[in-house]
C-alpha positions in Angstrom: -13.2 10.6 11.3 -11.9 7.4 10.0 -8.6 6.6 8.8 -7.8 4.6 6.2 -4.1 2.5 4.4 -4.7 0.9 1.5 -1.0 -0.4 0.0 -0.8 -0.2 -3.8 1.2 -2.2 -5.9 0.9 -1.3 -8.9 -1.8 -4.2 -9.4 -5.4 -4.3 -10.5 -6.7 -5.3 -6.6 -4.7 -2.7 -5.0 -6.7 -0.6 -7.1 -10.0 -3.0 -6.6 -8.8 -1.9 -2.8 -8.4 1.3 -4.0 -12.0 1.6 -5.6 -13.4 -0.6 -2.5 -12.4 2.1 0.1 -13.2 5.0 -1.3 -16.8 3.1 -1.7 -17.1 1.8 1.8 -15.8 5.4 2.8 -17.9 8.0 0.6 -20.5 8.6 3.8 -19.1 9.5 6.5 -16.0 11.9 6.8 -12.7 9.7 6.7 -9.3 10.3 5.7 -7.6 8.2 3.5 -3.9 7.4 2.9 -2.4 5.5 0.4 0.8 3.9 0.2 3.7 1.8 -2.1 6.0 -0.3 -0.4 9.1 -0.3 -2.1 11.9 -3.8 -1.0 15.5 -2.5 0.2 18.1 -3.4 -1.9 22.0 -4.6 -0.3 23.8 -2.4 1.4 25.9 -3.1 -1.1 24.5 -2.0 -3.6 23.8 1.1 -1.6 28.1 2.2 -1.0 28.6 0.9 -5.0 25.7 4.0 -6.3 25.1 5.7 -2.8 22.3 6.4 -0.9 21.4 9.1 -2.7 21.0 7.6 -5.7 18.9 4.8 -3.9 17.1 6.8 -2.1 16.7 8.5 -5.7 15.2 5.1 -7.4 12.8 4.7 -4.6 11.1 8.3 -4.9 10.7 7.2 -8.6 9.9 3.7 -8.7 7.4 4.7 -6.0 5.9 7.7 -8.1 5.1 5.6 -10.9 3.2 2.9 -8.6 1.1 5.8 -7.0 0.3 7.6 -10.5 -2.1 5.3 -11.1 -3.8 5.3 -7.7 -3.5 9.6 -8.1 -5.3 9.3 -10.8 -8.4 7.4 -9.7 -8.2 9.5 -6.4 -8.6 12.9 -9.1 -11.1 11.4 -11.0 -13.9 10.2 -8.2 -13.3 13.3 -6.7 -11.4 12.1 -3.5 -9.4 14.3 -1.2 -6.0 11.2 -0.7 -2.8 11.4 1.1 0.4 9.3 -0.8 3.0 8.0 0.7 6.0 6.0 0.2 8.8 3.6 2.5 10.8 1.2 1.6 11.2 -1.5 4.4 9.6 -5.6 3.8 6.1 -5.0 1.9 3.9 -6.5 5.0 5.7 -5.0 8.7 5.7 -1.8 6.5 2.5 -1.8 6.0 1.4 -2.4 9.0 4.2 0.1 11.0 2.5 3.0 8.6 -0.9 2.5 9.9 -0.2 2.3 13.5 2.4 5.1 12.6 0.1 6.9 11.2 -3.5 6.1 13.6 -4.7 4.1 10.5 -8.5 2.4 12.0 -8.0 -0.4 9.1 -6.2 -1.3 6.4 -8.3 -2.1 3.4 -5.9 -3.9 0.4 -5.7 -6.7 -2.7 -4.5 -10.1 -3.3 -2.7 -10.7 -5.4 -3.8 -13.8 -7.2 -1.5 -16.3 -9.0 -3.8 -19.2 -9.8 -5.4 -22.0 -9.2 -3.3 -23.8 -6.6 -1.5 -20.3 -5.3 -4.3 -17.9 -5.6 -6.3 -20.9 -3.1 -3.7 -19.2 -0.6 -2.8 -15.6 0.7 -0.2 -14.1 -0.6 3.0 -13.3 2.1 2.5 -10.2 1.8 -1.2 -10.0 2.6 -0.3 -12.7 6.0 2.2 -10.5 6.9 0.3 -7.6 7.0 -2.7 -10.0 9.4 0.1 -10.3 11.4 1.5 -7.6 11.9 -1.1 -5.2 12.0 -2.7 -4.0 15.6 -6.7 -2.4 13.7 -8.3 -4.6 11.6 -7.7 -5.5 7.6 -10.5 -6.0 4.8 -8.7 -7.9 1.6 -10.6 -7.0 -1.6 -10.1 -9.8 -3.9 
């Protein structure tokens, strides 16, 4: 069974990557994981509002970002597991894929204008750097 991780960040490109992953996987047995990575907050913030409030904030924000991905999976009748983690995005994506034993990562890129769009985004670059499995970028 092929295991694939698709990170989502709320962008259209991320949903396009999820659609592409579904299209590629339909012809074989697969296990699809959809991940949102929340950025960490500074230690001072955690100390001020408490770790439970910070965890609740990350969960709430992650659920908002995962909602369109869940809706797409449901609309297409595709099973998938959703996850939320906290940390530096690129390292977290690669680490989560390794932890799950994924065979591949399929992710969107973020277009940021003509000049910046010619370069890979920092998250994509970090995932490629840290991942031990193939990474497919979807524009």
